[in-house]
N, C-alpha and C positions, 0 to 999 in steps of 0.2 A: 840530186836534183829535187827541187820542191816546186810544185805548181801552187801558187799562192793567190792567183787571180783568175776568175773565169767569168766573162761577161758576155751576154748574148740576148737578143730580143728586146722587146719593149716592156716587158713585165708580165705579159699574159702567159700563164703556165700551160695553156693548151695550144699555143701557136709555135711552130718550128721557125726559129729565126733564120734570116738570110745569111747572117754571119755571126761569128763569135770571136772573142779575143781571149786568149789564154796567156797568162804571164807567170813568171816565177824566177827562180835563181838556180844556178848550178855552180859547183865548186870542184876543184881537183887538187891533188898534192903536187903537181908540177905544171909549169906553163905549157909544156908540150901536150900533156893530157888535157888541159883546159881547152886548148885549140882543137884537139881531136874530138873532144866532147861537143864543142860548139858545132863542128862540121857534122857530126853524127846526128845531133838534134835536128839540124836543118834537113839532112837526108831522110830521116825517119818521118818527120812531120809532112814533108812534101810528098814522100812516097806513099804514106798512108792516105793522104788526101786524094792522090791519083787513083789508088785502089778503089776508093769510094766514089770516084768520078766527081771529085770536088777540086777546088783550087785552094792552095794554102800559100801564105807569104810568111816568111820567118824574118823578124826584125829583132836584132840584138843591139840594143842601144848602147854601143860601146863608146859613143861620144858623150851622150848625156850621162850615162851611168857606166863608167869604164869597167872592163873585166878586171877584177882584182886578182893580181898574181898571188900565188900561195906564199905565205910567210914561212920561209925556210931558214932555220937557225944556221949561222956560220959555224962550221965544224970546230975551229979553234976556240971561238968564244963559248961554244957549247961545252967543250971539254973543261974550260975554266970554271964555268958555272954549274957543271954537272953534279958537283958535290952538294949543291943546294937542294935540288929536287928534279927528278926525271919524270916526264909525263908523256903519254902517248900523243901522237899528232891528232889535231882536230881540224874540222873543215870550217873554221871561222873565216870571216871576211874582215880584213884589217887594213886600215890605211898604212900601217907600219910596213906592209909588204912592198909598197911603192918605194919607201926609203931603202929597203933591203935590196932593191934593184940597183941602187947607187953605192951604198956602203954596207959593210958587214953588220949584221945585227944578231 
């Protein structure tokens, strides 16, 4: 998970803002893990806000910016190409993963 955006207040460094916006990305190696992570992020943020007697809203823009499923190589195709080069899995975000939900890749 990467927090890549943090916005709050009107620019004065000595005034506590009424609200803040935090944004970022998260990735996983399986669709199930991705959905569990999404749920856990919501639970932790809302729970921590409650502990601090604050309110929190979690918005995951899955319509505007869909959750990218992990790119998982097809086992048979992987065996065929394995003699070329074998690499460790990475947490990239690829449009190719959407194709792999429909056809082997």
